[in-house]
C-alpha positions in Angstrom: -110.5 45.6 -55.9 -111.1 47.5 -59.1 -108.9 50.5 -60.0 -107.1 50.5 -56.7 -103.5 51.0 -55.9 -101.5 49.2 -53.1 -98.0 49.3 -51.9 -96.9 45.9 -50.9 -93.8 44.8 -49.1 -92.2 41.8 -50.8 -90.4 39.0 -49.0 -86.8 39.7 -47.7 -84.4 39.7 -50.6 -87.2 38.9 -53.1 -86.4 40.1 -56.6 -89.0 42.2 -58.5 -89.4 39.4 -61.1 -90.1 36.8 -58.4 -92.7 39.2 -56.8 -94.4 39.8 -60.2 -94.6 36.0 -60.8 -96.1 35.4 -57.3 -98.8 38.1 -57.9 -99.6 36.7 -61.4 -100.0 33.2 -59.9 -102.4 34.7 -57.4 -104.4 36.4 -60.2 -104.1 33.9 -63.0 -106.5 35.8 -65.3 -104.7 39.2 -65.0 -102.9 40.8 -67.9 -99.5 42.1 -66.8 -98.8 45.7 -67.8 -95.1 46.1 -68.8 -94.7 49.8 -68.0 -95.1 52.1 -65.0 -96.9 55.0 -66.7 -100.3 56.0 -65.5 -102.8 53.7 -67.4 -105.3 55.4 -69.7 -109.1 55.5 -69.3 -109.7 52.5 -71.5 -107.8 50.3 -69.1 -109.8 51.7 -66.1 -113.1 51.0 -67.9 -112.0 47.6 -69.3 -113.8 44.3 -68.4 -110.5 42.5 -68.3 -108.3 42.4 -65.2 -105.0 44.3 -65.5 -102.1 44.2 -63.0 -99.4 46.9 -63.0 -96.4 46.2 -60.8 -93.3 48.4 -60.3 -90.8 49.1 -57.6 -91.2 52.2 -55.4 -88.7 53.9 -53.0 -89.6 54.4 -49.4 -89.4 58.0 -48.1 -88.3 57.8 -44.4 -90.2 60.0 -41.9 -87.3 60.2 -39.5 -84.9 62.3 -41.6 -83.1 63.7 -38.5 -82.3 60.1 -37.3 -80.8 59.3 -40.7 -78.7 62.5 -40.9 -77.4 62.6 -37.4 -73.8 61.5 -36.9 -73.0 58.8 -34.3 -76.2 56.8 -34.8 -75.3 53.2 -35.6 -75.9 52.0 -39.2 -78.3 49.2 -38.2 -80.6 51.7 -36.5 -80.4 53.9 -39.6 -81.2 51.1 -42.0 -84.2 50.1 -39.8 -85.7 53.6 -40.2 -85.0 53.6 -43.9 -87.6 50.9 -44.5 -90.0 50.9 -41.5 -92.8 53.1 -40.3 -93.1 54.4 -43.9 -96.3 56.2 -45.1 -94.9 57.7 -48.3 -93.3 56.1 -51.3 -92.1 57.5 -54.5 -91.5 56.6 -58.1 -89.4 58.6 -60.6 -89.9 58.5 -64.4 -87.2 60.3 -66.4 -88.4 62.0 -69.7 -87.1 64.5 -72.2 -88.9 67.8 -72.8 -88.6 69.6 -76.0 -85.8 68.6 -78.3 -83.3 66.1 -76.9 -79.8 67.5 -77.1 -77.7 64.6 -78.5 -74.5 66.2 -77.3 -75.8 66.9 -73.8 -78.8 65.0 -72.5 -78.7 66.7 -69.1 -80.1 69.8 -70.7 -83.5 68.3 -71.4 -83.7 65.5 -68.8 -86.8 66.1 -66.6 -88.1 63.8 -63.9 -91.8 63.1 -63.2 -91.9 62.3 -59.5 -95.0 60.5 -58.2 -95.5 60.3 -54.4 -97.9 57.7 -53.1 -99.4 58.3 -49.6 -100.8 55.2 -47.8 -103.8 54.9 -45.5 -101.4 53.4 -42.9 -97.7 53.0 -42.4 -95.8 49.9 -43.6 -95.1 47.3 -42.4 -98.2 46.9 -40.3 -100.4 44.0 -39.4 -100.5 43.5 -43.1 -97.7 43.6 -45.7 -99.7 45.8 -48.0 -101.9 48.9 -47.7 -104.0 50.9 -50.0 -102.8 54.2 -51.6 -104.9 57.0 -50.3 -103.4 59.8 -52.4 -100.9 60.3 -55.2 -99.1 63.5 -55.9 -97.2 64.2 -59.1 -94.6 66.9 -59.6 -92.1 67.6 -62.3 -88.4 68.2 -61.5 -86.5 70.4 -63.9 -83.1 69.2 -65.4 -81.3 71.6 -62.9 -83.3 70.3 -59.9 -82.6 66.8 -61.0 -78.8 67.5 -61.3 -78.8 69.0 -57.8 -80.5 65.9 -56.3 -78.2 63.5 -58.1 -75.1 65.3 -56.7 -76.6 65.6 -53.2 -77.3 61.8 -53.1 -73.9 61.0 -54.4 -72.1 63.2 -51.9 -74.1 61.7 -49.1 -73.2 58.1 -50.3 -69.5 59.0 -50.5 -69.6 60.5 -47.0 -71.2 57.4 -45.5 -68.7 55.1 -47.2 -65.7 57.2 -46.1 -67.0 57.2 -42.5 -67.5 53.4 -42.5 -64.0 53.0 -43.8 -62.5 55.3 -41.2 -64.4 53.7 -38.3 -63.4 50.2 -39.6 -67.0 49.2 -40.2 -66.1 47.8 -43.6 -64.7 44.3 -43.9 -63.2 45.2 -47.3 -62.9 48.6 -48.9 -64.3 47.6 -52.3 -67.5 49.7 -51.9 -65.5 52.8 -51.3 -63.1 52.0 -54.2 -66.0 51.5 -56.6 -67.8 54.6 -55.5 -64.6 56.8 -55.8 -63.9 55.2 -59.2 -67.4 55.7 -60.5 -67.6 59.4 -59.5 -64.1 60.4 -60.7 -64.6 58.4 -63.9 -67.9 60.0 -64.7 -66.4 63.5 -64.0 -63.4 63.0 -66.1 -65.5 61.5 -69.0 -67.4 64.7 -69.3 -69.9 64.6 -66.4 -68.7 67.9 -64.9 -68.3 69.6 -68.2 -71.8 68.5 -69.3 -73.3 70.1 -66.1 -71.3 73.3 -66.8 -72.4 73.5 -70.4 -76.0 72.8 -69.5 -76.5 75.2 -66.5 -73.5 77.6 -66.1 -73.5 79.1 -69.6 -74.7 82.7 -70.2 -77.6 81.4 -72.3 -79.1 79.3 -69.5 -78.5 82.0 -66.8 -80.3 84.6 -68.9 -83.2 82.4 -69.9 -83.8 81.2 -66.3 -83.4 84.2 -64.0 -85.5 82.4 -61.4 -82.8 79.7 -61.1 -80.0 81.8 -59.7 -80.0 80.2 -56.2 -80.2 76.7 -57.7 -77.3 77.4 -60.1 -75.2 78.5 -57.1 -76.3 75.4 -55.2 -75.2 73.1 -58.0 -71.8 74.9 -58.2 -71.4 74.5 -54.4 -72.2 70.8 -54.6 -69.7 70.3 -57.3 -67.0 72.0 -55.2 -68.1 70.1 -52.1 -67.9 66.8 -54.1 -64.3 67.7 -55.0 -63.5 68.2 -51.3 -65.2 64.9 -50.3 -63.2 63.1 -53.0 -60.0 64.6 -51.9 -60.6 63.5 -48.3 -61.9 60.1 -49.5 -58.7 59.5 -51.5 -56.6 60.3 -48.4 -58.6 57.7 -46.4 -58.3 55.2 -49.2 -54.6 55.7 -49.4 -54.2 54.5 -45.8 -56.2 51.3 -46.2 -55.7 50.3 -49.9 -54.1 46.8 -50.2 -50.8 46.5 -52.2 -52.4 44.9 -55.3 -54.8 47.9 -55.7 -52.1 50.6 -55.5 -52.0 51.1 -59.3 -55.8 51.7 -59.3 -55.4 54.1 -56.4 -52.7 56.0 -58.3 -54.9 56.2 -61.4 -57.7 57.7 -59.3 -55.4 60.3 -57.8 -54.2 61.3 -61.3 -57.7 61.5 -62.7 -58.8 63.5 -59.7 -56.3 66.2 -60.6 -57.7 66.3 -64.1 -61.2 66.6 -62.6 -60.1 69.4 -60.3 -58.6 71.5 -63.1 -61.7 71.0 -65.2 -63.7 72.5 -62.3 -61.3 75.4 -62.3 -60.1 74.6 -58.7 
């Protein structure tokens, strides 16, 4: 199948490297391409056989099932990876001059959405891509999405912890630690310098709503963290008390840097 694109479902728990090897064994004469950028014309016209393999993220159709409270996690995780028509792949890149002090300012994302002829998994484990759409997400849109995803992840872990669905609380501890750590080490300040300064606001009058949204998400994250720390306090084992105390102290630093 020349110049065709397919989305293929690997074996359960199969790593990308193993999948790549399996495909290269099936196509022994193929040359593996080591990047996920769109190949240029010379590759499409070439006599040789090229194989480009990269991971894509499923875009679930049943968003309302995933967002509704009270639906069991096993049902949610089923819908995350089944009956999927659309997959996406993000490629970060810098536009203009890259700010060494603050990379958020110039970090764009090229988002490619692949639409299949049929939903996966079907009778087959792979289907052809019927259509690809490419959009560019601005640094601000990118920041909003990163925060939305992180807030959602925190909420889920806190709920699992509250409803005793977690055998151990490590995932929540690690997530709280990661978010608070990043914020204290300049994460919050970098967003503020990139998007809340007069210069940005004046140069991007069309971004008013998005700037407001980002600020709301930052404040919302602080509320979620505060609640998450209270839940964590109740379940944290004795030997992890010092870490918990460090998180609480760092959280106060983070809050004051947000001006709360």
